[in-house]
N, C-alpha and C positions, 0 to 999 in steps of 0.2 A: 386600687390597682393602678400601676404605672403604665406608661406608654410602651408601645412595641415598635421597634425600628427594624425594618428588614433591609439588609444590604444585599444587592444582587451582584454576585461576582466576588471572588476572593483573590484577585490579582493584587498588585501593589497598591492601587488606589482604594480598592474595597477594603483590604485589610488595614491599611493606614486609617481610613475613616472609622472602621469598626473599633479598632484599638483606642484611638483618640476619643471617640464618643464615649466608650465605656469608662475611660479614665476621667472624663469630665462629668458624666452624669451618674456614675456608679450604679446603684441599684434602683435609681429613679426610673429607669427604662430597661426593658428586656430587649436585647439586641440579638438578632439572628442573621447569620450569613448563609446565603443559598448559593451553592457552587456545584457545577456539574462534575467536577473532578474531585477526587479525594485528597488531592495535594496540590501544591503550587511551588514555585521557585522564587527565591529572593531575586527579583529581576535586576536590581542594580549590580549584582555580582555575576550575571551571565557572561559579560565580556571576559571575566577572569577564567571561565571554562575554556574559551577559545585559545587562550595563551598558556593553558596548563597550570595555572596557579591553584585552582580548586577543582574538585570532582563534582559532577552534578549532584551526587548523593549528599554532599556537604551543605548544599544550599536548598535542599528539598524540605518543604514544610508540610508535615502531615496534619491536615486540618482537624481530623478527629481528636487529636491530642492537643494541638496548639490553642485552638479556640476555647474549648471548655476550661483550660487552665486559666484563661483570662476572664471567665464568667460569661462567655459569649456562646450562644447556641449555634449549631451548624447543621445544615440539612443538605444532603447530596441530591440535587435535582436540577432540572433545566427550567 
């Protein structure tokens, strides 16, 4: 049985860590992200919303779809 890594929070830092860790360890560890919201936004692009370059929906990440596609578990909880 491999290790289990739990990442608390799915904002920019949490998602970056979870994605990179999965890429480096593959199936050697189960990775789970716990986040209280069912989605997040690509934070580096938020200034683009204020100047009208992108709509908020364009940078929204639905965690229930994005994380499992990468082999990462997701739980909605606080």
